[in-house]
C-alpha positions in Angstrom: 83.1 166.8 85.6 85.5 167.5 88.5 83.2 165.6 90.9 83.1 162.6 88.5 86.9 162.5 88.4 87.2 162.8 92.2 84.6 160.0 92.6 86.5 157.8 90.1 89.8 158.4 92.0 88.1 157.7 95.3 86.6 154.5 93.9 89.9 153.4 92.5 91.6 154.0 95.9 88.8 152.2 97.7 89.0 149.2 95.4 92.8 149.1 95.8 92.4 149.3 99.6 89.8 146.5 99.5 92.0 144.3 97.3 94.9 144.8 99.8 92.6 143.6 102.6 91.3 140.5 100.8 92.5 137.6 102.9 95.0 135.3 101.3 92.8 132.3 101.9 90.1 133.8 99.7 92.5 134.5 96.8 92.2 131.5 94.4 95.5 132.4 92.8 97.5 132.3 96.0 99.6 129.1 96.7 97.5 126.4 98.3 99.6 126.2 101.5 99.5 130.0 102.0 95.7 129.9 101.8 95.6 127.0 104.3 97.9 128.7 106.9 96.2 132.0 106.5 92.8 130.4 107.2 94.1 128.5 110.1 95.4 131.6 111.8 91.9 133.2 111.6 89.9 130.2 112.9 88.9 129.6 116.5 89.4 126.3 118.1 85.7 125.6 117.9 85.7 126.4 114.1 88.7 124.1 113.6 86.9 121.2 115.4 83.6 121.9 113.5 85.0 121.1 110.1 86.2 117.7 111.3 82.8 116.0 111.5 79.5 115.7 109.7 76.7 118.2 109.8 74.3 116.0 107.8 74.2 112.6 106.1 76.6 113.7 103.3 78.0 117.2 104.2 80.7 118.4 106.6 80.8 122.1 107.7 82.9 125.0 106.5 83.4 128.2 108.4 80.5 130.6 107.5 82.0 133.5 109.5 85.1 133.4 107.2 83.3 132.5 104.0 84.9 129.0 103.9 82.5 126.6 102.2 81.3 123.3 103.4 82.1 120.0 101.7 79.4 117.9 99.9 80.2 114.2 99.8 78.3 111.7 97.7 78.5 107.9 97.1 80.1 106.6 94.0 82.0 105.0 92.5 79.7 104.3 89.5 77.5 107.4 89.6 76.2 110.2 91.8 73.8 108.8 94.5 70.2 110.1 94.5 69.7 112.9 97.1 68.6 111.8 100.6 67.1 113.8 103.4 69.5 116.0 105.4 69.3 113.9 108.5 67.8 110.5 107.4 68.3 107.9 104.8 64.9 108.7 103.3 64.7 109.8 99.7 64.7 113.6 99.3 62.3 113.0 96.3 64.2 115.3 94.0 63.1 115.2 90.4 66.4 116.3 88.8 68.8 113.9 90.4 68.6 111.1 87.9 72.0 110.3 86.4 74.1 108.0 84.2 75.0 104.8 85.8 78.5 103.9 84.7 79.8 100.3 84.6 81.1 98.8 87.8 84.8 99.1 88.6 85.4 95.4 88.0 84.2 96.2 84.4 86.7 99.1 84.2 89.5 96.8 85.5 88.5 94.3 82.8 89.2 96.8 80.0 92.9 96.8 81.0 92.8 100.2 79.2 94.2 103.2 81.1 92.9 105.6 78.5 89.4 104.3 79.2 90.0 104.8 82.9 90.7 108.4 82.2 87.5 108.8 80.2 85.6 107.2 83.1 87.1 109.5 85.7 86.4 112.6 83.6 82.8 111.7 82.8 81.7 110.7 86.3 83.3 113.7 87.9 81.5 116.0 85.5 78.3 114.6 86.9 79.4 115.0 90.5 80.5 118.6 89.7 77.2 119.5 88.1 75.3 118.2 91.2 77.5 120.4 93.4 79.4 117.5 94.9 83.0 118.0 96.2 84.0 114.5 97.2 83.3 111.4 95.2 83.3 108.4 97.6 85.3 106.1 95.4 86.9 104.5 93.5 88.0 101.3 95.3 91.1 99.2 95.1 90.4 96.6 97.8 91.9 93.3 96.6 89.6 90.5 95.6 90.9 87.9 98.1 87.8 85.7 97.8 85.0 85.4 95.2 82.2 85.7 97.9 82.9 89.3 98.9 79.6 91.1 98.4 81.4 94.3 97.5 84.0 93.0 95.0 82.1 94.7 92.1 83.1 98.1 93.5 86.8 97.1 93.3 89.4 96.4 90.6 90.3 92.7 90.9 92.8 90.5 92.6 96.1 92.0 91.4 97.6 95.1 93.0 99.6 96.1 89.9 96.5 96.0 87.7 94.4 97.8 90.3 97.0 100.5 90.9 97.7 101.2 87.2 93.9 101.4 86.4 92.9 103.6 89.3 95.5 106.3 88.7 94.0 107.8 85.5 90.5 107.7 87.0 91.7 109.8 90.0 93.8 112.2 87.9 90.9 112.9 85.5 88.3 113.4 88.3 90.5 115.7 90.3 91.5 117.8 87.3 87.8 118.7 87.4 88.0 119.8 91.0 86.2 116.8 92.4 88.2 114.9 95.1 88.3 111.1 94.9 87.9 109.3 98.2 89.7 106.0 97.6 88.2 103.1 99.5 88.3 101.1 101.7 91.6 101.6 103.4 92.3 98.7 104.0 91.8 94.9 104.2 88.0 95.3 103.7 88.1 91.9 101.9 84.8 90.6 103.3 81.4 92.1 104.3 80.7 89.4 106.9 81.4 90.9 110.4 82.9 94.0 108.6 82.3 96.3 111.6 84.1 94.0 114.1 86.5 91.5 112.4 90.2 91.9 113.1 92.5 91.0 110.2 95.7 89.0 111.0 98.0 89.2 108.0 101.7 88.9 107.4 103.8 92.0 106.9 104.9 90.7 103.5 101.3 90.3 102.3 100.4 93.8 103.6 103.2 95.3 101.5 103.1 93.1 98.4 99.3 92.6 98.0 97.1 94.9 100.1 98.9 98.3 100.1 100.5 98.8 96.7 97.4 100.0 94.8 96.6 102.5 97.5 100.2 103.7 97.6 100.2 104.3 93.8 97.0 106.3 94.1 98.5 108.5 96.8 101.9 109.0 95.2 101.3 108.8 91.5 97.7 110.3 91.3 98.1 112.8 94.2 95.0 111.5 95.8 93.1 114.2 97.8 91.0 112.1 100.2 90.9 108.5 101.3 88.3 106.5 103.3 89.1 104.3 106.2 87.5 100.9 106.4 85.3 99.4 109.2 87.4 96.4 110.0 90.3 96.2 112.5 94.0 95.7 111.8 96.3 94.8 114.7 93.1 95.0 116.9 92.6 98.7 116.1 89.8 100.0 113.8 91.3 101.2 110.5 89.4 104.5 110.8 91.5 105.4 113.9 94.7 103.3 113.3 97.9 105.2 114.0 100.1 102.6 112.3 98.0 102.7 109.2 96.9 106.4 108.9 99.8 108.3 110.5 102.9 106.1 110.1 102.2 104.6 106.7 99.8 106.9 104.8 100.9 110.3 106.0 104.5 109.9 107.0 105.9 107.1 104.7 103.8 108.0 101.7 103.5 111.7 102.2 99.8 111.9 101.9 98.7 115.6 102.4 95.0 115.2 102.1 92.2 114.3 104.4 91.2 110.8 105.8 87.4 110.4 105.8 85.8 107.7 107.9 83.4 105.2 106.6 80.0 106.1 107.9 80.1 105.2 111.6 83.6 103.8 111.4 85.0 105.9 114.2 84.4 104.4 117.7 86.7 106.2 120.1 87.6 109.9 120.5 91.2 109.3 121.8 92.0 106.8 119.0 90.4 109.0 116.3 92.2 112.1 117.5 95.6 110.5 117.7 95.1 107.8 115.1 95.0 110.0 112.0 91.2 110.4 111.3 90.4 113.9 109.8 86.7 113.9 108.8 84.3 111.8 110.8 81.1 110.9 109.0 78.2 108.8 110.3 75.1 106.9 109.6 73.1 108.6 112.4 73.3 111.9 114.3 75.9 110.7 116.8 77.7 108.5 114.2 76.5 105.1 115.3 73.1 104.8 117.0 69.6 105.8 115.8 69.0 108.1 118.8 68.0 111.3 117.0 68.0 113.3 120.3 71.8 113.3 119.9 73.2 115.9 117.6 76.3 116.0 115.3 78.1 117.7 118.1 78.2 114.3 119.9 80.5 112.8 117.3 83.9 111.6 118.6 85.7 114.4 116.6 83.2 117.0 117.8 82.6 118.2 121.4 84.5 115.3 123.1 87.6 116.1 121.0 87.3 119.9 121.6 87.1 119.2 125.3 90.3 117.3 125.2 92.0 120.1 123.3 90.8 122.8 125.6 92.0 120.8 128.6 95.4 120.5 127.1 95.2 116.7 127.0 95.8 116.6 123.2 98.2 119.1 121.7 96.9 121.9 119.5 99.3 120.7 116.7 97.1 117.6 116.3 94.0 119.7 115.7 95.8 122.1 113.4 97.1 119.2 111.3 93.6 117.8 110.9 92.0 121.2 110.1 94.8 122.0 107.6 94.0 118.7 105.8 90.3 119.6 105.6 91.1 123.1 104.4 93.3 121.8 101.8 90.4 119.6 100.5 88.0 122.6 100.6 90.4 124.8 98.6 91.0 122.0 96.1 87.3 121.4 95.6 84.4 123.6 96.8 86.6 126.8 96.8 88.5 125.9 93.6 87.9 128.6 91.1 88.9 126.2 88.3 86.4 123.5 89.3 84.4 122.2 86.3 80.8 123.2 85.9 80.1 119.7 84.6 77.1 118.2 83.0 74.5 115.5 83.8 73.2 112.8 81.4 75.0 114.3 78.5 75.4 112.4 75.2 79.1 112.2 75.9 78.5 110.5 79.2 76.3 107.9 77.6 78.9 107.3 75.0 81.6 106.9 77.7 79.3 104.5 79.6 78.8 102.4 76.4 82.5 102.4 75.5 83.6 101.3 79.0 81.1 98.5 78.9 82.1 97.3 75.5 85.7 97.1 76.4 85.1 95.4 79.7 82.9 92.6 78.5 84.9 89.4 78.5 84.4 86.6 76.0 85.2 83.5 78.1 84.4 80.8 75.6 83.4 80.7 71.9 83.8 77.1 70.7 83.0 75.9 67.2 79.6 74.2 67.0 80.0 70.9 65.2 76.7 71.1 63.2 77.5 74.6 61.8 81.3 74.3 61.8 81.5 77.8 63.2 81.3 79.7 66.5 78.0 81.1 67.7 79.5 84.5 68.3 79.2 87.0 66.8 75.6 86.3 66.0 74.7 86.1 62.3 71.1 87.2 62.4 70.4 85.7 58.9 71.0 82.1 60.3 68.2 82.1 62.9 64.5 82.5 62.6 63.5 82.1 66.3 65.9 83.5 68.9 64.8 82.8 72.5 66.1 85.1 75.2 65.9 83.6 78.7 66.8 85.1 82.1 65.8 87.8 84.5 68.9 89.9 83.9 67.7 90.6 80.3 65.1 93.0 81.8 66.3 93.7 85.3 67.8 97.1 86.2 71.1 96.2 87.7 71.8 99.7 89.0 69.2 99.1 91.7 70.2 97.4 95.0 73.8 96.8 96.2 73.8 99.2 99.1 75.6 102.5 98.8 76.2 101.9 95.1 72.5 102.0 94.2 71.7 104.6 91.6 68.7 106.5 90.3 69.1 106.5 86.5 67.4 108.7 83.9 67.6 106.3 81.0 68.6 102.6 80.8 68.8 100.3 77.8 68.1 96.8 78.9 69.6 93.8 77.0 66.2 92.5 75.8 65.4 95.9 74.4 68.7 96.1 72.5 68.3 92.6 71.1 64.8 93.4 69.8 66.2 96.5 68.1 68.9 94.2 66.5 66.8 91.2 65.5 63.2 92.4 65.6 60.4 89.9 65.8 62.8 87.0 65.7 63.2 87.6 69.4 61.0 85.8 72.0 61.5 86.1 75.8 61.0 83.9 78.8 62.1 85.1 82.2 63.1 81.6 83.4 63.6 82.4 87.1 63.1 85.3 89.4 65.1 86.7 92.4 62.8 89.1 94.1 63.0 92.8 94.6 66.3 94.6 95.2 66.8 94.4 98.9 69.7 95.5 101.0 69.3 93.8 104.4 67.0 90.8 103.9 66.2 88.0 101.5 62.7 88.0 100.0 60.9 84.7 100.3 60.3 83.3 96.8 57.3 81.3 95.7 58.5 77.9 94.5 55.4 77.5 92.4 56.1 80.8 90.5 59.8 79.7 90.1 58.7 76.4 88.6 56.2 78.1 86.3 58.9 80.4 84.9 61.3 77.6 84.4 58.7 75.4 82.6 57.8 78.3 80.3 61.4 78.8 79.3 62.0 75.1 78.7 58.8 74.8 76.6 59.7 77.8 74.4 63.2 76.4 74.0 61.8 73.5 72.0 60.9 75.8 69.1 64.0 78.1 69.2 67.0 77.7 66.9 69.2 79.9 69.1 69.0 80.6 72.9 70.6 83.5 74.6 70.6 83.0 78.4 71.1 86.3 80.3 71.5 85.8 84.0 74.3 85.7 86.6 74.3 87.7 89.8 72.5 90.9 90.8 72.7 93.4 93.6 70.3 91.7 96.0 71.3 90.7 99.5 73.8 87.9 99.5 74.4 88.4 95.8 76.6 91.4 95.1 75.6 93.7 97.9 77.1 95.8 100.6 76.9 94.4 104.2 76.8 90.7 103.3 78.7 88.2 101.3 77.5 85.5 98.9 76.6 82.2 100.5 78.1 80.0 97.9 80.1 79.9 94.6 77.2 78.9 92.4 74.6 81.0 90.5 71.5 81.3 92.6 67.7 80.8 91.9 68.2 77.5 90.0 70.2 79.0 87.1 72.7 76.2 86.9 70.1 73.6 86.4 68.1 75.8 84.0 71.2 76.5 81.8 72.0 72.8 81.7 68.4 71.8 80.8 68.2 74.5 78.1 71.5 73.2 76.6 70.0 69.7 76.4 67.1 71.0 74.3 69.1 73.4 72.0 72.9 73.1 71.4 73.0 76.6 70.0 73.1 78.4 73.4 74.9 81.5 74.4 75.2 82.2 78.1 75.6 85.8 79.2 76.3 86.6 82.9 76.3 89.8 84.9 78.0 90.1 88.3 81.1 91.4 90.1 82.6 88.0 91.2 83.7 84.8 89.8 81.3 81.9 89.9 81.1 78.1 89.2 80.3 76.9 85.7 79.2 73.2 86.1 77.4 73.4 82.7 80.5 74.8 80.8 81.0 71.7 78.6 77.4 72.0 77.4 77.6 75.6 76.4 79.5 76.7 73.3 79.7 80.4 74.1 80.0 82.4 77.4 80.2 86.1 77.9 80.7 87.8 81.3 79.5 91.4 81.6 80.1 92.6 85.2 77.6 95.5 85.6 77.4 97.7 82.5 75.4 100.6 83.8 72.8 102.6 81.8 73.9 101.5 78.4 74.2 97.8 79.3 71.8 96.6 76.6 73.5 98.5 73.8 77.0 97.6 74.9 76.0 93.9 75.1 74.1 94.0 71.8 77.1 95.5 70.0 79.4 92.7 71.2 76.9 89.9 70.6 76.2 91.2 67.0 79.9 91.8 66.2 79.6 95.5 65.8 82.2 95.6 68.5 84.9 93.0 68.9 85.2 91.9 72.6 88.6 92.8 74.2 88.0 92.5 77.9 90.3 90.4 80.1 89.5 88.9 83.5 90.8 90.9 86.5 90.1 87.9 88.7 90.6 84.2 88.5 87.6 82.0 87.8 88.2 78.7 89.7 86.5 75.4 88.8 85.3 75.1 92.3 85.4 77.1 95.5 87.9 75.0 97.3 90.5 75.7 94.7 90.9 79.2 96.1 93.8 79.7 98.5 91.9 80.9 101.5 89.6 77.9 101.4 92.4 75.6 102.4 92.6 77.0 105.9 89.0 76.7 107.1 86.9 79.1 109.0 89.9 80.9 110.5 90.7 82.2 107.0 87.1 83.1 106.3 84.8 84.3 107.8 86.9 84.1 110.9 86.6 82.7 114.4 85.7 84.9 117.4 86.0 88.0 115.2 89.5 87.1 114.2 90.3 86.3 110.6 93.7 84.9 109.5 95.1 85.4 106.0 97.1 82.2 106.2 97.6 82.1 102.4 99.8 85.3 102.8 100.8 86.6 99.4 99.2 83.7 97.5 96.0 85.5 96.5 94.3 84.8 93.1 96.5 83.7 90.3 99.6 83.7 92.5 98.1 80.7 94.3 96.9 78.9 91.1 100.2 79.2 89.2 102.4 78.4 92.1 100.4 75.4 93.3 99.8 74.3 89.6 96.0 74.4 90.0 94.2 74.7 86.7 91.6 77.5 86.8 88.4 77.4 84.8 89.3 80.8 83.4 92.6 82.3 84.2 93.4 85.8 85.3 93.9 88.0 82.2 91.9 85.6 80.0 89.6 87.0 77.4 88.9 85.9 73.8 88.3 87.9 70.6 86.5 87.4 67.3 90.0 87.6 65.7 93.3 85.9 66.5 96.7 87.3 67.4 100.1 85.9 66.8 103.0 86.9 69.0 106.6 87.0 67.8 109.7 86.3 69.9 110.3 88.7 72.8 113.7 90.4 72.6 115.4 91.9 75.6 117.7 94.9 75.3 120.1 93.2 77.6 120.7 89.8 79.2 122.0 91.5 82.3 120.7 94.2 84.7 122.7 96.1 87.1 121.1 97.2 90.4 120.2 100.7 89.1 119.7 99.7 85.5 116.7 98.9 83.3 115.8 96.4 80.6 113.4 96.9 77.6 111.5 93.9 76.2 109.9 94.2 72.7 107.5 91.7 71.1 105.7 92.0 67.7 102.0 91.2 67.8 100.0 90.5 64.6 96.3 90.4 63.9 96.0 87.1 62.0 92.3 87.1 61.7 89.7 88.8 59.4 88.4 91.6 61.6 89.9 94.4 63.6 90.4 93.8 67.2 92.2 94.8 70.4 94.6 92.6 72.4 96.0 93.1 75.9 99.7 92.1 75.9 100.7 91.1 79.4 104.2 91.1 81.0 104.9 88.8 83.9 108.2 88.4 85.7 109.3 85.3 87.7 112.3 84.9 90.1 114.1 81.7 89.2 116.4 81.7 92.2 115.3 83.2 95.5 115.9 82.9 99.2 112.2 83.0 100.0 109.1 81.5 98.4 107.7 83.5 95.5 104.9 83.1 93.0 105.9 81.5 89.7 105.3 84.8 88.0 103.7 88.2 88.8 102.1 90.9 86.5 104.5 93.8 86.0 103.2 95.4 82.8 100.3 95.4 80.3 99.4 97.3 77.2 96.2 97.3 75.1 96.7 97.6 71.4 94.3 97.9 68.4 95.2 96.0 65.2 93.6 95.8 61.8 93.6 92.5 60.0 97.2 91.6 59.0 98.6 94.6 60.9 101.7 94.1 63.2 102.7 96.4 66.1 105.8 96.1 68.3 104.9 96.3 72.0 107.6 97.5 74.3 107.9 97.3 78.1 110.6 98.8 80.2 111.2 97.7 83.8 113.8 98.3 86.5 114.8 96.3 89.6 111.7 97.6 91.3 109.8 95.0 89.3 112.0 92.3 90.7 111.7 93.1 94.4 109.9 91.3 97.2 109.3 92.5 100.8 111.7 91.0 103.2 110.3 90.6 106.7 113.7 90.2 108.3 114.9 93.6 107.3 111.4 95.1 106.9 112.4 96.4 103.5 112.1 95.7 99.7 114.8 93.5 98.2 115.8 92.4 94.7 118.2 89.5 95.0 120.8 88.9 92.3 120.2 85.9 90.1 118.2 84.7 87.2 114.7 86.0 86.2 112.3 85.0 83.5 110.2 87.4 81.5 106.8 86.0 80.3 104.9 87.6 77.5 101.3 86.4 77.8 97.8 86.8 76.4 96.6 85.6 79.8 98.3 84.4 82.9 98.2 80.8 81.7 98.5 81.6 77.9 102.3 82.2 77.7 103.3 83.4 74.2 107.0 83.9 74.8 109.7 83.6 77.5 113.1 85.3 77.9 115.7 85.2 80.6 118.1 87.8 82.1 120.3 88.0 85.2 120.3 90.7 87.9 123.9 91.4 88.9 
């Protein structure tokens, strides 16, 4: 008994002694900065350098000697990428890496619902956590400057306020699960053409009013943990090694304490990367750029070349310590976070989230009354039709395939045709109508004209016996459609769709057009078509989400996050020729300055086909008179505006109430009005809710290039309460004193 007591005492003393010796950096309950500084003190110069660059396609090293874990990155932003080989882009051929494909970020932006954004961030990060990923390469808030950008579907539209408000809940929810968001692409990645080499020339005012605000909000409001530099140049310096951007703006002005991650191969120079603010260099090949596999990861710019400069004293140790501290901060927040979620993959809750996001993001663009039936075609009353013809490749095409880094390997997908058959049974017939070829990233498949004609003829022949046609087409993630590394070639739908839609409409007036895609497009057939739905990319539950909206089980409530112009030359950049896009001699000039998207259309009084913020419902909403809490605002004051909104229809629905503010008197040119608030509300038939917005003089400011600061000038302002940017439901005025 005595020996047992002595052993217990000795064991207790030993455990206490061991606990005292546990390094601070290994204590998950210690303050974050204490852990970071303790780890830094224990690391060699070589170990500090090692954690700054890739060790495989999607991992960067930890410090094995100290038990500091590595970081596992993975492409998003719509789902966890399938596993690739350690040192090549070949498939790892796992059998357990199939996931839920969530809707595209344009679809999320189209919900105008911050609660849905939080659901999205939580669900997708649970899948990342379950797969052992620490950094989610996404979301994206690059502004949609032009409708041809091949990567717009990964971003959140043309307005910095909308993008900023929508991205914050996504990031907050994901990072609460211990998964870092890596917001991309920072910044001015507004075109894929010449993306590695083009230098963007843009006014200081446009930088601050249009292209930086969403990123800034993510850093300061969501406490973003990592951010990805873009390939392009700004002020003739690559954004992945740009001191003005990464050090002066991001880290010093905004107080960003996380790590900057390069886009793959985006670092081109050791000196610039070392002093320009890059923290983790990732690459497409073993030396970051070329396919020479004889060169190892130690040849990266932030590897041996950087360590040599440190050891020679040519770059101060403080530079290395700052970078290493930022990476350690990321490691302790993610891979060594004791509270990191276990997560789940392909759970019922994730499919529910996918469907809900898609349902709220689908935008009903048009739903006119058909003269013959004296009612709109949508929602579809299945009892009215005996022969429903579905036409279009996107009714059966998996739109999670292709697109570059956003390509996903899914476990279960419900296609539109499958969902429509489930709803309407043997009333459904199908004709493909056209084909676009296999999903391809870097080349266009040569299509057989004879096959294209045969598919078209079949659809037109079947249309003769149909009493309702549902055309399901649009864009896809092929090269030169919606795809990384290249832009669209024109503003129209490809593969003969425009002519096919027009010819189908001549045969049968009862035609509903459904389009997928991440960009605006021309609608030359719009007067022939009673109903038009735009769906973005809806992910794994695309068929069910679409079917629920078409059938009326769900009332559409999405609103456009981009302006649909009638024709390409209505967009602002188009007025300035090739210098404005795609650039001349690798220089592109944003000569439209702040007049991007609706700011251009409303100021120049150009009528869009479908306005920013536009989206119809199966019910109707009546707005009351907006009432201001004061007709005057002092410089540090605030004003509240309240407006009653009533559902005057027969079904429940959701409406996005939008607040715009316009400066009546100003010393500089300003847009007619700009979005400064929005709120999505649900209303039962006959129900009224008061919607309230509160704003300060921050909502009234513009960036003054003379003083290099934000200014709100005294004078008169107008408040616009809108259902879309062009659908103004009420106006009120106040004066800033």
